[in-house]
Phi, psi and omega in degrees: 000312180299316182295322179297320178296315184293321175300313182307316177292326186288329173276321184288318183302311176296333172293306182300322176296315177298318175291330167298310175307317174299316176295326178294318181294318179297314186291326183294321180294315180295345175092009187274349175263061176266144179284141175246157183246113178270158171303133173092358179261127186243000177275359176084355178234159176277160176294160175301317167320303182295319175299324181286330182288310174315314185291319186291320183278357181072023189279136179268127179239118178299165175228155186254136178245114183244133177220059179290145179281162179278145180082038173304144178234158170305132179100348189278127164281124188243134185236148166216166185240142168252117185264129178248120178292153184245140173269139174261143183236144173244145187215149170264133176226147179291127179239130172275108184279136178251132004258021178292150186278336187259137172292170183214163178270132185231131173268141187228162173240131181226158188248146184213127181268108176276064180220160185235110180304327177302337181276351175273132179226128183238122176235137178240110190232151173218129175301132177276139175275345183267353174200184181272002180271164180261154176261132191244127171257120185282123177277162172251128176234145176207150181276135173284139184291144179225133187284118179299340177275350182280106181284348183267356174303138185240349177198161165261144184243127175257115182271125177248129186230139175215154186232125190254128170255331178264122185285154180152196190248110181258157175240132173263111182261116175242111188243142174224129187054041179068010177240140185291142176281174185302120173101336180285137008277131183276134177280147185215085190272132173247120174279163182296158169291172175299163186292137181247114188300318183289341175266331180306134196242122173281129187264032176294155196272337189205160180298336186233137177254128190249132173207183183237145188298139173073008171264153188272140165252134180244131173230133180261148186231122177260111174293124186221141178284183188284356172249012173087013171282143174295121181295154175289159190297320191276353179266003176247132184257108183289350177281347175280357175277143182211141179253131174241123180246125178241169172300137190279359189272163177283352181281112178306328181286334175260001187275086179236162178297153179250127185265341181280061183214137172233133185223156175210140174258133175215150180271141181216158171250114183260142171254122188223149179279134180256118181290338180278316176279334189081006185255158168261127197251152185259128168236146186259132182222159180249126187261133173257122165250130177216153175234132172236133194264344192248125176295146183157179174248118191231173177229119176266155175210128183258119178243158178232108173067028174100350188247129181292133184276160181303128177072016195265000177253139183199168180266146176232125171251119181251122179264152163287156178308318185288324183285329171299315178306311183294315179307309177304313180299319177298320177291334182274001182219074179039084178306326187294345184262347179271143184232163173243131184279149181202167175243143185277122184264312182208157182226113178066027182095342178272120182288135182290134177277343182220132188293132181242122178281131183220161182233124188261114176259131184234115175238186188292333184244330183223156174246115179249129176253123183229159168226169188232119173287130179056023173079352181244316187278112180282147179214125188270122175289310175199153181233127183233150178278153170271098191217153174300338173288340176276133189250118178243099194227154178279133163275310173234146186241108175239108187288343186291143180299134181083349173277167175250166184218157171262137178234144173249148176231130180207161169211200181267354181242325182269151179300131178293152176236151179229118183254141168264116190231152169302142185299306183300319172297329178292316179290321181297318172302315183285335180288321186287324175300320177289335178290308184294322174298315184296318173294324175291334179269002188059020180092013185205146175263009179310159172293320173305319175287323172298313177306315187293322179290320181295319177299317175298316175296323182295319182272343180297150171084348182271142175303136180307326183263011185292337177276345176295327174275148183248139183250122178269130174238126189252125192233142173264125178297318181284353164221060196305311186291307184292322169297323175296313184293326175296315176291340178240016178302336181246025175279138171269178185294320178292327174298318174299338186270359176288168180277126177257155168237128192252138177231120177272136184291137180073011183244151171269165174108132181264151188264111167254014188130314192297310176298325177298315180294322173293319177288324170300317177299314179298322177298318179299307187305322189271334173280328191248023182273156179285108179218127178302334179247006181267199187282334176224159179203168185271162175263107184066221186265018182280158175277351178273151183244157186220155178300135193267111176285353182252019185298161180282107188286337178288346188239328187238121179248176179299326177304326175290329179279336170291323175293321181296320173303306182299326180293309170312314181291322175297321172301315177297320183289322183290327178293321181299330177293336171082181171075216182274006173285351187299132187218117173265154178280119184275083179194159176225116186258156174294148176299325181291330172285325169297323178293321179295335183289339187248003174105009184266159176265142184289146180232159181297344181289343183286338183298334183297332175258317182292322182217073184300324187304306184293319176308302181292324185282336189234291194296308180300319181301322183286330182281331179272342190247161177282125179262348196302323184261013182270351176067031181277155172222176189276068178210168184219147179270134181252133180235158179265186189287351176261006181085008182272131175303131184254310184196168163245130190255139172279127179280331171224175187301126180058043186292332183292347175255001179262125185271130180280118184249173177291341185277319191245015184280345168281329166299318174299311186305306180302316175297321176299314176299320182290330178283313191292324193260333185239297195303315191279352169238027180296324180283323177297311185292321176298326183284320174298313178295318178301317173291322180293320189283351170290333180258317184254109181317139181297135181091343181291339180271353174288003175286341187257156157275174184291335180288319180290322183294322179289331176287319179297318182283313200255352181069195175279138176258355186258124178258106180259128179294315172312307183302322183285330175299320189271345182231062178217164171240147175237145191269359177198180178208053182265185184300329176295321172299321186287348175264315191273330182297315177303325174292322179297310176301321175301314184290321181293318178305318183278355180289148177278171181299330177286325171296320173303317180300319176296321176297312179297322177292324175302320185274317191254346183094349181222141182272356184239139177271161177286166166306128179104353175079209179298332183299327193259357181284129180230131353292169181294132177316121182250142177233132181226134174257115176270158188274053176233161184237125172086354179290150170293145171300148179236148173235157180231096184292331180296335188242003187050049196236131171254135182246123181253149174244167182273149180225159179294329186218152172300319182305313175297327173296310185292322181295323183286323180301312178302317178301321186295310182287337177276325188260330185251020179286349172233159179093174183258120182266146176222150172291000000 
């Protein structure tokens, strides 16, 4: 018996060992014995126990194949492969043999991929240098095709592609069943792309650079690639930078290059303190040093490889040493009372028939041009604000000392003046304007500085105690616009700047700021909604709204447009007050309407954004095709809301008789744009501007272009969940928060833009963020979780707070949150 057992063991053990060896070899060929990298293992391979466990379980482990080119750069698309081994299976199948009558058994081999794609996780991450968050790149994946009939295939291949725009050091995490594959995470350093001249930024402090002859001027240039990355030191050739200096007058005959200039470009590393990270960071810049030996007014342009860089064109005023001494003496002795003499050459393009002596006063805020009757009685010819929109330029330049030159002063609202001035007086006056402009901008022409200046100007001149008194307004929610018009019809501009408290008829709740914000927000929504018979409507299929020339005049009068202007002015003033008073205008306006608010005349190019359908169907077609045979005239057809022709309008005098040709078709399109965008809604726009000007001084908005004006009025329209995550507060950190907060972020991430806007309105009373996003929202967005179960979320708009309740499941929580923001985004909610 014992000998039989020994014999059995002696035979079976070698046999089983041989079979085990065959099995291992087969699995190795199939690729199932791949090493994995577990957390905490640094040698890149799995343990022997793990390999053996995978073998016993028949588990397939994919592997990653990387073949990155050297010197990866931003903007480059990179690929790698995830390889899934295939397992061979044998099977017997019945085959009908011909011509034999009896079937036979035949062995065949087929391939099977025993893997689960849901177990594969790919993350491409980079730590952000500007914040504590990570930059996550979403890869694109696709399986490379495999012939299912190919019995020699050994694997399936998943091709992974990704595109990086921000330079830096990335890590590619590839996990399968929550475990890193061999080598993961893989390092992937990306250098900046080559320098892009149109993105490279000139860091000048103001639009005009002031200097003294033979003194060195310094200007910094930040080399950037096309994605805004700071270029590497070795990628920038300073010899490709060039400075071109020309005569600064508008006279084409005298606009020549200036030879009396020396310049040099050098590369430098600058160290600056970063307020976000709290560290001193290094930045690569190119430094321009230049010397101009000839006093005068010039125009400089910095180019790289022949292309002008961003912000690279600027005016240069060079004073002689004597002129510089006079300027310092004026600035030290009440400069607003000092004047420069001139002769008035023309007003609004009309040359004066008789010479008039005028005096130019330049202070920190205004340029005043005056004349004196009988040498005693002052009369103001024109007044201009010291703003970037105000242009103080030479018309003709005569550099010789003691000669005279023509200089123009203009902005978007006042008629332009041309003055005949002594060259020295001209340069001193222009230098004073340049210095005061630089002071007002805080050393920068950026939007934040212009915005800060606007708010300071809007608040200036108001009595310090005018906000201490409160004006109570009683509003009927069902008749919001008309009840608001009735309540405010006798308000002056100063009354509109007071602190309002809103009481909605038939509703509970006291106004600590939330109801005021909701009232203004709802007024904007109802006034600026897209309605074919309302106050505003879209042009074609655009999402932007424009004053409606087909409004229901029995319902909407010009007084309503005046009220709309006052509401916008009120929003701007409340935002200028800061803190929780901030109030954005809930509306999206056409660019042509915004341009008219700051003094621009509409042109046909505005159709591209304001009415894309009309632009593509007519404007673009006429621009790109021959119009001589189209029989067009300078006229436009007017239709009503049902599509019925009402009338044919002349765009110019006797326009029906003037034929459109290839030579005048742009004039025709501009006349068409002025009629459609301005003339037929002129009274509505004038009423709107009249109301706006009662609160916002005339011309103060002209510091902005139409795109900046939209940001100033309406704030941001994009709801960034990561922005909210980084700029909110929570009132506790208990177990309820640790359960509900992840649910809240998951729900908000899944929301559409409209739902996020409703959430914002539900919590803050406004569906639009201020410029700067949640960081500038006051009070800060607050999340509170109460010790209740199953209740609807509740908001306190006065404090920008949302109060959440516990729920038994995420599905129930999300359903309740959606219900609250859709049904409760208007009205006053109380616990």
